[in-house]
N, C-alpha and C positions, 0 to 999 in steps of 0.2 A: 337442565349440559345446556352443552355450547354449540351452536350450528357454525360445521364448517362452511369457512369462505373459500369457494373453485377459483373463481373471476377477476381481475381487476376493476370492473366492472363494482361487481359487492364490498367489495376491499374499501374502492372511494366512497360510498353510499355510508359504509361504516364507520370511517374517517371524518363524514362531512359531518353523519349523529353527535359524536367526540365532541368534535371542534363546539358542535350547539354547548354541550354540556361547559366544557371548557368554556366558552365564554360567556354564562350562565352562573357557572361561580365566580368568574372574574369579580363580573359585574355588580353580588349582593355579597364577595367578604368573602369567598373559599368554599371548601368545597361541604365544609358542615353545614352550610347556609340552602343545601340540593334537600328535599325528602329523600327518607332512605330508597323508596322505590327508585328514582333517577341515579341515585348511588349508588345500588344493586346494576340499572341496566348500566351504567357508567364501564362498573368493572366488566364486564360479559362484553362490552365491546370494546374493549382492550383485552382483553385477554383471547378474543380472535383476531384484531388483527396483529398483536405481539403472533401466533399460533402460524398466521397466515404468514408474515413477514419473516417467521423463522424459518420457511417451508421454502422462499425466495432462494435457489444457488450463489453463491459468490462467487462473480467469476473473479479468476486469478490477476494480479496486478500484472497489464504484459508490459515489459520492460524492453523498450527498444536496443535491435543487435546491436552490436558496436560498429561504426564504420571503421574507424583510426585506430591506428595501435594504443592512443593517447583519450579516447574515449573508454578502449577498454582496461587502461591501468585504475581511471579513476575510476570504473562499475566494478574492479577487484579493492580498490581499496573504498568503496563504499560498502561492500558485502562484506568485508573483514574489521571493518570499521576503524581503518590509519587515516591517521594523515599523511602527508605527501615523505616525512621526514619515518615518520617511521615505516612507511613503505621503499624508502632509499633505505635506511639500516635493515631490513629482510633480504634487498639483496643484494648489499654491503656492495653501495657506491653512496657516492656523497647527495647528498640531495640538489644543487648545481647539475651533476649529470644527471639526474633525475628530471630534473628542472626542463632541462633543454633536450631530453628524447620527449618529452612530452612535448614541448613545443616544436617539436619536429628541427632545433638546429643541431642536434646531437644523433646520426643514426644507431641504430644498434648493430652491437658487432657478437662473434657467435657466444662470447665467454655471455653478456648480458643475455641473450634470446635465450640460451641455456640456463640458466636463473629463473625466466621468466615461464620457463614451460615448468621447469622444478618447483618452481617455490610458490608461482600461484596457479598452474594445472591451465595456462594458454596452450592451445593449440598452436603447433609449431609450425601447419599448414598459416594459421595465423598470421603468425609470427613473422614468418619468408616473404606470407604475401603485401605487410601492411608494415616492417618496417623497412 
């Protein structure tokens, strides 16, 4: 039965011991060069380390909140896996017009604002505030 690692310090000790076995195997031509007792010890240590790593909760990726309409449109393109020309088609506008909106050269009219809300689920308040 394997011991359950409870602290980061225990994990680091196990990883250091694993590293010794890996270095020994590397210098001696592979794992087959290790005695069977060391192979078994390495197996147990590996299982302990794996169990400890699997128990660590994964933090969700923190995506910064868009601060401009251009950033919001870029985020939506990323989420939907769209190119700019595909987003323009989805919004029923020309790629040139979308480019101008994204660079700030053109303002969003009411019709486009409605489509941004309906087709991309962008909050109307965000559109009004950043358009």
